SEGUMI-267405 format. One record per residue (C-alpha): residue in one letter; x, y, z. Coordinates in steps of 0.05 Angstrom, whole numbers, padded with zeros to 5 digits, always signed. Last residue first. Example, Ala and Ser with C-alpha at 12.3 -4.5 7.8 and 13.67 -1.06 7.14 Angstrom:
BEGIN
S+00273-00021+00143/A+00246-00090+00156/
***
This chain:
BEGIN
S+01927+01818+02474/P+01975+01771+02439/M+02027+01740+02487/K+02096+01767+02471/V+02098+01813+02533/S+02069+01760+02580/R+02117+01709+02552/L+02176+01756+02568/L+02153+01765+02640/V+02143+01690+02651/E+02211+01675+02621/S+02246+01727+02665/E+02211+01701+02727/E+02234+01630+02711/R+02305+01652+02697/S+02307+01689+02763/L+02303+01764+02762/S+02361+01805+02789/Y+02341+01868+02750/E+02404+01882+02710/S+02434+01813+02706/M+02371+01770+02702/L+02330+01817+02659/V+02388+01835+02613/S+02408+01762+02602/H+02336+01743+02589/I+02332+01797+02536/E+02394+01771+02501/E+02367+01700+02505/D+02300+01721+02475/T+02337+01752+02416/H+02343+01828+02405/G+02313+01851+02338/F+02302+01925+02350/Y+02227+01915+02362/L+02242+01860+02412/L+02285+01907+02453/S+02231+01960+02450/R+02179+01911+02474/I+02225+01892+02531/G+02232+01965+02552/K+02157+01972+02552/K+02152+01909+02593/L+02199+01940+02644/N+02155+02002+02646/E+02095+01957+02658/E+02133+01919+02713/A+02150+01985+02747/K+02078+02007+02744/L+02054+01939+02769/K+02106+01942+02826/A+02085+02012+02845/Q+02012+01991+02846/N+02030+01928+02886/A+02069+01970+02936/E+02012+02020+02943/A+01963+01964+02955/K+02009+01932+03007/A+02018+01998+03042/Q+01942+02007+03046/D+01932+01936+03072/A+01987+01946+03124/E+01958+02012+03147/A+01889+01980+03156/K+01920+01921+03194/A+01960+01967+03239/Q+01897+02007+03257/D+01858+01944+03273/A+01913+01912+03315/A+01955+01968+03344/S+02009+01922+03373/K+02026+01895+03305/A+02042+01965+03278/Q+02118+01958+03279/N+02115+01894+03238/V+02068+01926+03188/E+02112+01989+03184/A+02172+01946+03171/K+02136+01910+03115/A+02113+01975+03084/K+02184+02001+03085/D+02209+01938+03051/A+02154+01946+02998/E+02172+02019+02988/A+02245+02001+02979/K+02227+01947+02929/A+02183+01996+02891/L+02239+02047+02890/T+02288+01995+02863/V+02238+01974+02810/E+02225+02048+02793/E+02299+02060+02786/K+02307+02001+02740/A+02248+02023+02698/Q+02278+02092+02691/T+02344+02063+02670/I+02308+02019+02619/E+02270+02079+02592/E+02335+02119+02586/A+02369+02062+02550/L+02310+02057+02502/E+02313+02132+02487/A+02387+02125+02472/R+02372+02065+02427/A+02319+02104+02390/E+02367+02161+02378/E+02421+02113+02354/Y+02371+02078+02309/F+02346+02143+02278/A+02418+02164+02266/R+02432+02097+02233/R+02370+02103+02189/M+02393+02173+02167/A+02463+02148+02154/A+02435+02090+02112/E+02393+02139+02071/K+02454+02183+02059/E+02495+02122+02041/F+02442+02099+01991/Q+02442+02168+01959/D+02518+02166+01953/M+02511+02096+01925/V+02464+02122+01872/T+02511+02179+01852/R+02573+02136+01852/R+02538+02083+01809/F+02512+02136+01761/E+02583+02163+01753/G+02612+02094+01741/D+02560+02072+01690/R+02558+01996+01697/K+02491+01999+01733/V+02459+02032+01672/E+02483+01977+01625/T+02459+01921+01671/V+02391+01954+01677/A+02387+01962+01601/D+02401+01888+01591/S+02346+01870+01640/I+02298+01919+01606/R+02314+01890+01538/R+02302+01819+01563/V+02236+01840+01596/L+02213+01872+01531/P+02230+01810+01490/D+02193+01762+01538/S+02229+01695+01544/T+02269+01724+01602/D+02207+01724+01646/A+02235+01763+01705/A+02210+01742+01774/G+02226+01802+01817/K+02153+01817+01830/L+02157+01881+01791/L+02185+01839+01733/Y+02125+01793+01740/L+02083+01855+01727/F+02121+01868+01662/P+02111+01796+01639/R+02036+01803+01654/L+02021+01866+01614/N+02013+01833+01546/E+01964+01782+01576/P+01918+01834+01607/A+01918+01826+01683/K+01877+01774+01721/E+01935+01723+01718/I+01977+01774+01755/A+01937+01764+01819/T+01984+01814+01853/P+02048+01841+01822/S+02021+01913+01829/F+02002+01969+01781/Y+01967+02034+01802/I+01935+02079+01749/A+01920+02152+01763/I+01880+02193+01713/R+01867+02268+01712/K+01830+02301+01655/E+01784+02336+01705/T+01726+02297+01678/Y+01651+02295+01690/R+01600+02262+01645/L+01536+02249+01683/D+01515+02178+01699/E+01560+02177+01760/R+01509+02223+01792/G+01510+02201+01865/D+01577+02232+01879/L+01603+02265+01816/S+01662+02228+01786/I+01737+02220+01792/K+01762+02150+01775/R+01828+02120+01799/R+01848+02057+01761/Y+01875+01998+01800/V+01914+01942+01766/P+01939+01875+01791/D+01880+01864+01838/G+01880+01833+01909/G+01845+01892+01941/G+01900+01913+01988/M+01903+01982+01957/P+01978+01987+01942/D+01989+01912+01931/F+02065+01907+01934/T+02124+01918+01887/C+02089+01980+01862/F+02085+02018+01796/I+02049+02084+01796/L+02029+02112+01728/L+02001+02183+01732/I+01964+02209+01671/Q+01947+02282+01664/E+01907+02307+01605/P+01937+02374+01586/L+01914+02439+01619/E+01894+02488+01565/K+01824+02492+01593/A+01853+02527+01654/L+01876+02585+01610/A+01949+02605+01607/G+01970+02668+01645/I+02031+02635+01677/P+02052+02574+01637/L+02023+02506+01657/E+02079+02464+01688/C+02050+02476+01757/D+01995+02427+01738/L+02046+02371+01738/M+02067+02389+01809/S+01994+02387+01831/G+01986+02318+01801/A+02047+02292+01838/Y+02019+02318+01903/R+01951+02286+01892/A+01983+02221+01872/Y+02026+02225+01935/M+01963+02233+01976/P+01933+02170+01944/L+02000+02135+01953/D+02008+02142+02028/P+02084+02133+02027/D+02075+02058+02013/Y+02139+02020+02001/T+02175+01991+01940/F+02150+02048+01896/M+02163+02065+01823/E+02136+02128+01790/L+02118+02148+01719/D+02088+02216+01702/V+02050+02222+01637/V+02030+02286+01601/K+01976+02291+01548/D+01953+02349+01503/G+02024+02372+01486/S+02016+02355+01412/Q+02081+02316+01414/S+02056+02277+01475/K+02092+02289+01541/T+02135+02246+01586/I+02154+02259+01658/L+02205+02220+01697/D+02225+02254+01762/L+02287+02236+01801/R+02336+02271+01754/I+02409+02252+01766/R+02463+02306+01766/K+02538+02289+01763/N+02586+02347+01773/G+02606+02326+01843/I+02549+02285+01870/S+02477+02305+01853/V+02405+02288+01866/I+02351+02320+01824/I+02277+02338+01824/E+02251+02375+01763/H+02204+02434+01773/E+02214+02471+01708/S+02208+02404+01673/E+02236+02380+01607/A+02192+02326+01577/I+02216+02257+01556/T+02181+02238+01491/F+02112+02212+01472/A+02083+02206+01402/S+02106+02133+01395/A+02062+02116+01454/D+01998+02125+01414/I+01950+02108+01471/G+01895+02057+01463/P+01910+02019+01527/I+01955+02056+01576/C+02002+02006+01611/I+02021+01965+01550/Q+02036+02026+01506/L+02070+02066+01561/V+02118+02009+01575/E+02131+02004+01500/Q+02146+02079+01496/L+02194+02076+01554/I+02230+02016+01525/D+02239+02052+01458/P+02260+02116+01494/N+02319+02080+01527/N+02362+02125+01570/R+02303+02157+01606/L+02270+02090+01616/V+02332+02059+01646/Q+02347+02121+01688/K+02276+02120+01715/F+02278+02048+01737/I+02349+02053+01763/L+02332+02111+01809/D+02266+02080+01831/N+02296+02012+01847/T+02246+01963+01817/F+02291+01951+01757/G+02346+01921+01800/A+02386+01934+01862/E+02424+01873+01888/Q+02493+01900+01871/Y+02473+01969+01897/R+02448+01940+01963/K+02512+01900+01970/Q+02554+01962+01960/V+02513+01999+02013/A+02521+01941+02062/E+02596+01940+02049/T+02600+02014+02062/L+02561+02004+02127/S+02610+01950+02149/E+02670+01993+02133/N+02648+02055+02171/M+02628+02118+02135/
***
């Protein structure tokens, strides 16, 4: 792991807070009182004191050395009639499909040979740092009903509730401080938020937890770096191909010009051949220009500045500054 990448991973850990999924779940797992209060404000009418962390036959873990960190966070009521899965997301992995997947994993907890009616009520709490549905609401509750007959009672005992720091003023008052926490704006006057902040600090001080999380961060960074290297190689190949096509187009244009000069004596025939050659040259030039634009789009995507792109266009393709600016503007101009 190079030094700059290690520094980036350390900085990411230092800046990580409650909305980091690993820290979020470790805080709630280590602090049953916080977990129960989160359940209480997120699921109206529930008796959160009856819930405890559930052991799972399908637990998801990461490990380093002898340290194992569970990635799932499942709670179950003492009577076993309700099970709650809590998840934190800072990006959208297609949340409706994830909810389906998470629900199927919870159903797998039912012992073999048990009756379907023994399935507990399944509640999935999904906390997001963004608006997961784009509807401008702080809370979304999934409802499963019969199409066209919503008046009939139908339940699969499956609930999914999505929380986001959007239009927080529309949320119940006791939920607002927690939603501001998802936004990164902690209200330290709120007792629950203070306890969560203290718990985050305590969790991050754990040396083994720190090593485990940073190892996970390093793996993610290595994957991103590998993707970048692969993309950069593909970009280099595209630029090389564009350069070859530009050279070929220029050669074809020169050939067309020579053929036009040679064909001057055969007036009508020469003119027809010249027009055809010119059309072919323009087509080749357009194709080469499009490939060059594709390369420019890739450079923009990976964060290259306009000046860096101008430098490539002028040095590698012998374009003038004016030609380079025109080409770059055409790429950046909205279609």
